[in-house]
A tleap script that builds the chain and sets N, CA, C and O, in Angstrom:
source leaprc.protein.ff14SB
mol = sequence {
  NASN LYS LYS ALA PHE VAL GLU LEU LEU PHE
  TRP LYS SER PRO ALA ALA VAL ARG GLU MET
  THR GLU GLY TYR GLY SER LEU GLN GLU GLY
  GLU GLY ALA SER ARG ARG ARG GLY PRO PRO
  TRP THR PRO GLN GLU GLU GLN GLU LEU ARG
  GLU LEU TYR TRP LYS TYR LYS GLU VAL GLU
  GLY GLU ASP VAL ILE ALA ALA ILE LEU ALA
  ARG LEU PRO GLY PRO ARG ARG THR ARG ARG
  GLN VAL VAL LYS GLN LEU VAL ARG CLEU
}
set mol.1.N position { 77.149 197.183 -145.804 }
set mol.1.CA position { 76.105 197.328 -146.597 }
set mol.1.C position { 75.413 198.412 -146.612 }
set mol.1.O position { 74.597 198.854 -145.803 }
set mol.2.N position { 75.973 198.984 -148.034 }
set mol.2.CA position { 75.439 200.168 -148.748 }
set mol.2.C position { 74.018 200.558 -148.398 }
set mol.2.O position { 73.877 201.760 -148.172 }
set mol.3.N position { 72.981 199.835 -148.308 }
set mol.3.CA position { 71.668 199.751 -148.350 }
set mol.3.C position { 70.876 199.737 -146.659 }
set mol.3.O position { 69.654 199.729 -146.507 }
set mol.4.N position { 71.866 199.738 -145.540 }
set mol.4.CA position { 71.287 199.777 -144.162 }
set mol.4.C position { 70.587 200.281 -143.749 }
set mol.4.O position { 69.888 199.939 -142.796 }
set mol.5.N position { 70.546 201.902 -144.740 }
set mol.5.CA position { 70.073 203.086 -144.400 }
set mol.5.C position { 68.435 202.651 -144.550 }
set mol.5.O position { 67.654 202.755 -143.605 }
set mol.6.N position { 68.125 202.251 -145.619 }
set mol.6.CA position { 66.422 201.505 -146.111 }
set mol.6.C position { 66.103 200.780 -145.323 }
set mol.6.O position { 64.901 200.812 -145.058 }
set mol.7.N position { 66.884 199.876 -144.630 }
set mol.7.CA position { 66.532 198.515 -143.569 }
set mol.7.C position { 65.892 199.474 -142.252 }
set mol.7.O position { 64.763 199.430 -141.763 }
set mol.8.N position { 67.086 200.359 -141.883 }
set mol.8.CA position { 66.611 201.121 -140.588 }
set mol.8.C position { 65.202 201.512 -140.578 }
set mol.8.O position { 64.482 201.315 -139.599 }
set mol.9.N position { 64.691 202.219 -141.963 }
set mol.9.CA position { 63.370 202.648 -141.928 }
set mol.9.C position { 62.196 201.770 -141.075 }
set mol.9.O position { 61.120 202.243 -140.709 }
set mol.10.N position { 62.610 200.517 -140.868 }
set mol.10.CA position { 61.216 199.686 -141.060 }
set mol.10.C position { 61.813 198.938 -139.459 }
set mol.10.O position { 62.997 198.651 -139.284 }
set mol.11.N position { 60.704 198.718 -138.397 }
set mol.11.CA position { 61.233 197.915 -137.565 }
set mol.11.C position { 61.620 196.449 -137.925 }
set mol.11.O position { 61.314 195.694 -138.848 }
set mol.12.N position { 62.455 196.345 -136.773 }
set mol.12.CA position { 63.204 194.963 -136.886 }
set mol.12.C position { 63.401 194.345 -135.696 }
set mol.12.O position { 63.762 194.964 -134.695 }
set mol.13.N position { 63.133 192.822 -135.723 }
set mol.13.CA position { 63.434 192.020 -134.275 }
set mol.13.C position { 64.709 191.817 -134.216 }
set mol.13.O position { 65.408 192.161 -135.169 }
set mol.14.N position { 65.311 191.171 -132.996 }
set mol.14.CA position { 66.840 191.325 -132.804 }
set mol.14.C position { 67.315 190.229 -133.847 }
set mol.14.O position { 68.486 190.344 -134.210 }
set mol.15.N position { 66.564 189.160 -134.395 }
set mol.15.CA position { 67.299 188.039 -135.200 }
set mol.15.C position { 67.330 188.713 -136.556 }
set mol.15.O position { 68.158 188.258 -137.345 }
set mol.16.N position { 66.544 189.754 -136.979 }
set mol.16.CA position { 66.871 190.341 -138.173 }
set mol.16.C position { 67.994 191.274 -138.315 }
set mol.16.O position { 68.813 191.203 -139.230 }
set mol.17.N position { 68.008 192.333 -137.187 }
set mol.17.CA position { 69.327 193.190 -136.979 }
set mol.17.C position { 70.700 192.376 -136.798 }
set mol.17.O position { 71.756 192.722 -137.328 }
set mol.18.N position { 70.541 191.222 -135.959 }
set mol.18.CA position { 71.418 190.531 -136.409 }
set mol.18.C position { 71.691 189.984 -137.936 }
set mol.18.O position { 72.880 189.984 -138.252 }
set mol.19.N position { 71.155 189.715 -138.507 }
set mol.19.CA position { 71.355 189.203 -139.826 }
set mol.19.C position { 71.654 189.797 -140.759 }
set mol.19.O position { 72.092 189.445 -141.854 }
set mol.20.N position { 71.326 191.106 -140.170 }
set mol.20.CA position { 71.581 192.390 -140.917 }
set mol.20.C position { 73.446 192.643 -140.604 }
set mol.20.O position { 74.299 192.692 -141.490 }
set mol.21.N position { 73.628 192.738 -139.496 }
set mol.21.CA position { 75.210 193.276 -139.141 }
set mol.21.C position { 76.187 192.125 -139.476 }
set mol.21.O position { 77.378 192.343 -139.700 }
set mol.22.N position { 75.447 190.469 -139.510 }
set mol.22.CA position { 76.482 189.962 -139.652 }
set mol.22.C position { 76.538 189.371 -141.026 }
set mol.22.O position { 77.500 188.713 -141.423 }
set mol.23.N position { 75.291 189.672 -141.854 }
set mol.23.CA position { 75.566 188.874 -143.153 }
set mol.23.C position { 74.069 188.770 -143.581 }
set mol.23.O position { 73.371 188.490 -142.606 }
set mol.24.N position { 73.453 188.889 -144.585 }
set mol.24.CA position { 72.394 187.969 -144.899 }
set mol.24.C position { 73.037 186.566 -144.776 }
set mol.24.O position { 74.227 186.290 -144.927 }
set mol.25.N position { 71.670 185.456 -144.369 }
set mol.25.CA position { 71.947 184.075 -144.712 }
set mol.25.C position { 73.171 183.778 -143.465 }
set mol.25.O position { 73.961 182.915 -143.845 }
set mol.26.N position { 73.471 184.314 -142.085 }
set mol.26.CA position { 74.177 184.256 -141.019 }
set mol.26.C position { 73.554 183.302 -140.212 }
set mol.26.O position { 74.244 182.565 -139.507 }
set mol.27.N position { 72.184 183.213 -140.229 }
set mol.27.CA position { 71.538 182.656 -138.831 }
set mol.27.C position { 71.540 181.245 -139.147 }
set mol.27.O position { 71.157 180.981 -140.286 }
set mol.28.N position { 71.851 180.357 -138.473 }
set mol.28.CA position { 71.816 178.866 -138.361 }
set mol.28.C position { 70.531 178.448 -138.644 }
set mol.28.O position { 69.657 179.303 -138.790 }
set mol.29.N position { 70.242 177.133 -138.758 }
set mol.29.CA position { 69.288 176.362 -138.532 }
set mol.29.C position { 68.954 176.353 -137.083 }
set mol.29.O position { 69.716 176.041 -136.167 }
set mol.30.N position { 67.587 176.775 -136.988 }
set mol.30.CA position { 66.865 176.414 -135.813 }
set mol.30.C position { 67.354 178.109 -134.811 }
set mol.30.O position { 67.522 178.122 -133.592 }
set mol.31.N position { 67.468 179.161 -135.584 }
set mol.31.CA position { 67.710 180.603 -134.664 }
set mol.31.C position { 66.735 181.214 -135.076 }
set mol.31.O position { 66.189 180.906 -136.135 }
set mol.32.N position { 66.264 182.362 -134.187 }
set mol.32.CA position { 65.528 183.322 -134.807 }
set mol.32.C position { 64.322 183.144 -134.686 }
set mol.32.O position { 63.977 182.357 -133.805 }
set mol.33.N position { 63.298 183.787 -135.493 }
set mol.33.CA position { 61.538 183.522 -135.656 }
set mol.33.C position { 61.673 181.862 -136.357 }
set mol.33.O position { 60.887 181.098 -135.796 }
set mol.34.N position { 62.361 181.312 -137.259 }
set mol.34.CA position { 61.976 180.152 -138.073 }
set mol.34.C position { 62.224 179.043 -137.020 }
set mol.34.O position { 61.900 177.897 -137.329 }
set mol.35.N position { 62.994 179.378 -135.306 }
set mol.35.CA position { 62.931 178.276 -134.394 }
set mol.35.C position { 61.609 177.975 -133.849 }
set mol.35.O position { 61.299 176.893 -133.350 }
set mol.36.N position { 60.754 179.118 -133.986 }
set mol.36.CA position { 59.071 179.033 -132.924 }
set mol.36.C position { 58.514 178.249 -134.090 }
set mol.36.O position { 57.843 177.342 -133.599 }
set mol.37.N position { 58.487 178.188 -135.299 }
set mol.37.CA position { 57.752 177.650 -136.179 }
set mol.37.C position { 57.803 176.012 -136.168 }
set mol.37.O position { 58.843 175.398 -136.406 }
set mol.38.N position { 56.803 175.504 -135.923 }
set mol.38.CA position { 56.865 173.844 -136.108 }
set mol.38.C position { 56.744 173.585 -137.350 }
set mol.38.O position { 56.564 174.555 -138.087 }
set mol.39.N position { 56.795 172.463 -137.851 }
set mol.39.CA position { 56.543 171.700 -139.086 }
set mol.39.C position { 55.681 172.167 -139.995 }
set mol.39.O position { 54.773 172.637 -139.311 }
set mol.40.N position { 55.413 172.324 -141.127 }
set mol.40.CA position { 54.503 172.961 -141.950 }
set mol.40.C position { 53.153 171.751 -141.805 }
set mol.40.O position { 53.301 170.571 -141.487 }
set mol.41.N position { 52.218 172.245 -142.044 }
set mol.41.CA position { 50.835 171.157 -141.906 }
set mol.41.C position { 50.726 170.736 -143.334 }
set mol.41.O position { 50.604 171.507 -144.286 }
set mol.42.N position { 50.781 169.467 -143.383 }
set mol.42.CA position { 50.283 168.796 -144.020 }
set mol.42.C position { 48.365 168.568 -144.701 }
set mol.42.O position { 47.386 168.553 -143.956 }
set mol.43.N position { 48.321 168.437 -146.080 }
set mol.43.CA position { 46.699 168.532 -146.392 }
set mol.43.C position { 45.903 167.504 -145.164 }
set mol.43.O position { 45.005 167.864 -144.402 }
set mol.44.N position { 46.601 166.015 -145.258 }
set mol.44.CA position { 45.901 165.354 -144.278 }
set mol.44.C position { 45.911 165.647 -142.707 }
set mol.44.O position { 45.157 165.120 -141.889 }
set mol.45.N position { 46.638 166.334 -142.514 }
set mol.45.CA position { 46.867 167.237 -141.149 }
set mol.45.C position { 45.322 168.078 -140.969 }
set mol.45.O position { 44.287 167.881 -140.333 }
set mol.46.N position { 45.801 169.045 -141.856 }
set mol.46.CA position { 44.693 169.813 -141.882 }
set mol.46.C position { 43.243 169.152 -141.884 }
set mol.46.O position { 42.433 169.358 -140.980 }
set mol.47.N position { 43.037 168.480 -142.795 }
set mol.47.CA position { 41.635 167.312 -142.622 }
set mol.47.C position { 41.229 167.024 -141.353 }
set mol.47.O position { 40.196 167.486 -140.869 }
set mol.48.N position { 41.963 166.300 -140.790 }
set mol.48.CA position { 42.149 165.750 -139.851 }
set mol.48.C position { 42.175 166.792 -138.577 }
set mol.48.O position { 41.938 166.228 -137.509 }
set mol.49.N position { 42.391 168.057 -138.500 }
set mol.49.CA position { 42.263 169.427 -137.675 }
set mol.49.C position { 40.815 169.670 -137.908 }
set mol.49.O position { 40.238 169.764 -136.825 }
set mol.50.N position { 40.148 169.785 -138.758 }
set mol.50.CA position { 38.769 170.140 -139.512 }
set mol.50.C position { 38.026 168.981 -138.622 }
set mol.50.O position { 37.205 169.265 -137.750 }
set mol.51.N position { 38.424 167.607 -138.957 }
set mol.51.CA position { 37.276 166.720 -138.302 }
set mol.51.C position { 37.288 166.746 -136.971 }
set mol.51.O position { 36.150 166.600 -136.524 }
set mol.52.N position { 38.129 166.875 -136.134 }
set mol.52.CA position { 38.651 166.753 -134.955 }
set mol.52.C position { 37.508 168.014 -134.068 }
set mol.52.O position { 36.808 167.726 -133.097 }
set mol.53.N position { 37.584 169.273 -134.668 }
set mol.53.CA position { 37.258 170.560 -134.411 }
set mol.53.C position { 35.790 170.028 -134.595 }
set mol.53.O position { 35.010 169.930 -133.648 }
set mol.54.N position { 35.560 169.783 -135.549 }
set mol.54.CA position { 33.625 169.641 -135.750 }
set mol.54.C position { 33.099 168.481 -134.970 }
set mol.54.O position { 31.889 168.330 -134.805 }
set mol.55.N position { 34.143 167.521 -134.405 }
set mol.55.CA position { 33.662 166.411 -133.546 }
set mol.55.C position { 33.564 167.359 -132.183 }
set mol.55.O position { 32.500 167.495 -131.580 }
set mol.56.N position { 34.593 167.890 -131.841 }
set mol.56.CA position { 34.483 168.302 -130.091 }
set mol.56.C position { 34.067 169.688 -130.084 }
set mol.56.O position { 34.126 170.084 -128.920 }
set mol.57.N position { 33.538 170.914 -131.133 }
set mol.57.CA position { 33.502 171.662 -130.589 }
set mol.57.C position { 32.040 171.787 -130.131 }
set mol.57.O position { 31.791 172.970 -129.895 }
set mol.58.N position { 31.280 171.206 -129.981 }
set mol.58.CA position { 29.932 171.199 -129.127 }
set mol.58.C position { 29.831 170.190 -127.869 }
set mol.58.O position { 28.783 169.598 -127.612 }
set mol.59.N position { 30.760 170.076 -127.271 }
set mol.59.CA position { 31.078 168.945 -126.444 }
set mol.59.C position { 30.959 170.252 -125.080 }
set mol.59.O position { 31.654 171.263 -124.985 }
set mol.60.N position { 29.937 169.830 -124.224 }
set mol.60.CA position { 30.249 170.678 -123.200 }
set mol.60.C position { 30.829 170.334 -122.061 }
set mol.60.O position { 30.723 169.215 -121.558 }
set mol.61.N position { 31.773 171.706 -121.370 }
set mol.61.CA position { 32.491 171.370 -120.363 }
set mol.61.C position { 33.756 170.953 -120.485 }
set mol.61.O position { 34.454 170.628 -119.524 }
set mol.62.N position { 34.112 170.938 -121.649 }
set mol.62.CA position { 35.502 169.992 -122.200 }
set mol.62.C position { 36.245 171.264 -123.113 }
set mol.62.O position { 35.704 171.947 -123.983 }
set mol.63.N position { 37.732 171.348 -122.592 }
set mol.63.CA position { 38.511 172.440 -123.538 }
set mol.63.C position { 38.377 172.233 -125.147 }
set mol.63.O position { 39.480 171.694 -125.063 }
set mol.64.N position { 38.206 172.188 -125.910 }
set mol.64.CA position { 38.104 171.852 -127.316 }
set mol.64.C position { 39.496 171.634 -127.808 }
set mol.64.O position { 39.825 170.480 -128.082 }
set mol.65.N position { 40.456 172.724 -127.971 }
set mol.65.CA position { 41.797 172.690 -127.787 }
set mol.65.C position { 42.687 171.707 -127.364 }
set mol.65.O position { 43.487 171.135 -128.105 }
set mol.66.N position { 42.530 171.485 -126.014 }
set mol.66.CA position { 43.018 170.030 -125.167 }
set mol.66.C position { 42.130 168.867 -126.166 }
set mol.66.O position { 42.834 168.144 -126.871 }
set mol.67.N position { 40.609 168.677 -126.240 }
set mol.67.CA position { 40.664 167.375 -126.630 }
set mol.67.C position { 41.399 167.497 -128.243 }
set mol.67.O position { 41.679 166.377 -128.672 }
set mol.68.N position { 41.659 168.320 -128.935 }
set mol.68.CA position { 42.310 168.365 -130.108 }
set mol.68.C position { 43.683 167.701 -130.176 }
set mol.68.O position { 44.047 166.679 -130.758 }
set mol.69.N position { 44.375 168.627 -129.371 }
set mol.69.CA position { 45.849 168.459 -129.067 }
set mol.69.C position { 45.760 166.539 -128.762 }
set mol.69.O position { 46.482 165.748 -129.369 }
set mol.70.N position { 44.869 166.187 -127.863 }
set mol.70.CA position { 45.356 164.752 -127.396 }
set mol.70.C position { 45.249 163.720 -128.109 }
set mol.70.O position { 45.552 162.562 -127.821 }
set mol.71.N position { 44.503 164.429 -129.722 }
set mol.71.CA position { 43.944 163.254 -130.498 }
set mol.71.C position { 44.431 163.211 -131.837 }
set mol.71.O position { 44.179 162.298 -132.623 }
set mol.72.N position { 45.386 164.571 -132.177 }
set mol.72.CA position { 45.756 164.962 -133.239 }
set mol.72.C position { 47.272 164.094 -133.456 }
set mol.72.O position { 48.263 164.270 -132.747 }
set mol.73.N position { 47.175 163.103 -134.639 }
set mol.73.CA position { 48.400 162.583 -135.008 }
set mol.73.C position { 49.264 163.188 -135.405 }
set mol.73.O position { 49.041 164.381 -135.611 }
set mol.74.N position { 50.792 162.584 -135.725 }
set mol.74.CA position { 51.998 163.323 -136.443 }
set mol.74.C position { 52.215 163.953 -135.373 }
set mol.74.O position { 51.597 163.833 -134.315 }
set mol.75.N position { 53.433 164.906 -135.695 }
set mol.75.CA position { 54.454 165.734 -134.946 }
set mol.75.C position { 53.589 166.360 -133.804 }
set mol.75.O position { 52.536 166.927 -134.097 }
set mol.76.N position { 54.009 166.269 -132.519 }
set mol.76.CA position { 53.719 167.271 -131.301 }
set mol.76.C position { 53.277 168.723 -131.781 }
set mol.76.O position { 54.138 169.286 -132.458 }
set mol.77.N position { 52.316 169.311 -131.604 }
set mol.77.CA position { 52.337 170.557 -131.916 }
set mol.77.C position { 51.729 171.386 -130.263 }
set mol.77.O position { 51.305 170.835 -129.247 }
set mol.78.N position { 51.895 172.689 -130.530 }
set mol.78.CA position { 51.902 173.122 -129.499 }
set mol.78.C position { 50.066 173.921 -129.538 }
set mol.78.O position { 49.516 174.079 -130.628 }
set mol.79.N position { 49.544 174.222 -128.558 }
set mol.79.CA position { 48.347 174.637 -128.372 }
set mol.79.C position { 47.955 176.134 -129.496 }
set mol.79.O position { 46.953 176.457 -130.134 }
set mol.80.N position { 49.664 176.904 -129.253 }
set mol.80.CA position { 49.121 178.183 -129.872 }
set mol.80.C position { 49.159 177.892 -131.489 }
set mol.80.O position { 48.612 178.665 -132.275 }
set mol.81.N position { 49.815 176.775 -131.894 }
set mol.81.CA position { 50.220 176.080 -133.334 }
set mol.81.C position { 48.704 175.875 -133.499 }
set mol.81.O position { 48.320 176.722 -134.305 }
set mol.82.N position { 47.954 175.318 -133.193 }
set mol.82.CA position { 46.629 174.613 -133.640 }
set mol.82.C position { 45.639 175.513 -133.242 }
set mol.82.O position { 44.505 175.168 -133.572 }
set mol.83.N position { 45.739 176.637 -132.589 }
set mol.83.CA position { 44.845 177.690 -132.734 }
set mol.83.C position { 45.044 178.459 -133.345 }
set mol.83.O position { 44.147 179.296 -133.443 }
set mol.84.N position { 46.336 178.685 -134.152 }
set mol.84.CA position { 46.630 179.680 -135.372 }
set mol.84.C position { 46.286 179.110 -136.684 }
set mol.84.O position { 45.818 179.725 -137.643 }
set mol.85.N position { 46.642 177.568 -136.593 }
set mol.85.CA position { 45.798 176.701 -137.807 }
set mol.85.C position { 44.363 176.843 -138.223 }
set mol.85.O position { 43.833 177.000 -139.323 }
set mol.86.N position { 43.958 176.754 -137.153 }
set mol.86.CA position { 42.093 176.566 -136.957 }
set mol.86.C position { 41.641 177.912 -137.590 }
set mol.86.O position { 40.692 178.086 -138.355 }
set mol.87.N position { 42.476 178.778 -137.135 }
set mol.87.CA position { 42.153 180.387 -137.507 }
set mol.87.C position { 42.072 180.665 -138.831 }
set mol.87.O position { 41.154 181.253 -139.402 }
set mol.88.N position { 43.153 180.183 -139.338 }
set mol.88.CA position { 43.447 179.984 -141.168 }
set mol.88.C position { 42.709 179.508 -141.378 }
set mol.88.O position { 41.931 180.181 -142.054 }
set mol.89.N position { 42.268 178.210 -141.113 }
set mol.89.CA position { 41.795 177.556 -142.051 }
set mol.89.C position { 40.025 178.176 -142.236 }
set mol.89.O position { 39.293 177.702 -143.105 }
savepdb mol mol.pdb
quit
């Protein structure tokens, strides 16, 4: 890679360095940073998340995120994914 010196000027994750050394596109599906990402949020899931948040945000003595996770339909989401999506919304 003749332009690797430019790549070295910026901070890299171990997955990005591996891809640089082994060739771009060498990471298999499910490796590196993409492994940690869940499936993308659909508009219906986003709407359901908004509704659940507004429903449970005022409940005293209950963890809002735990209540949302228990009632959120679709693929299983982690607590971190739900919090990140709520912040984004």
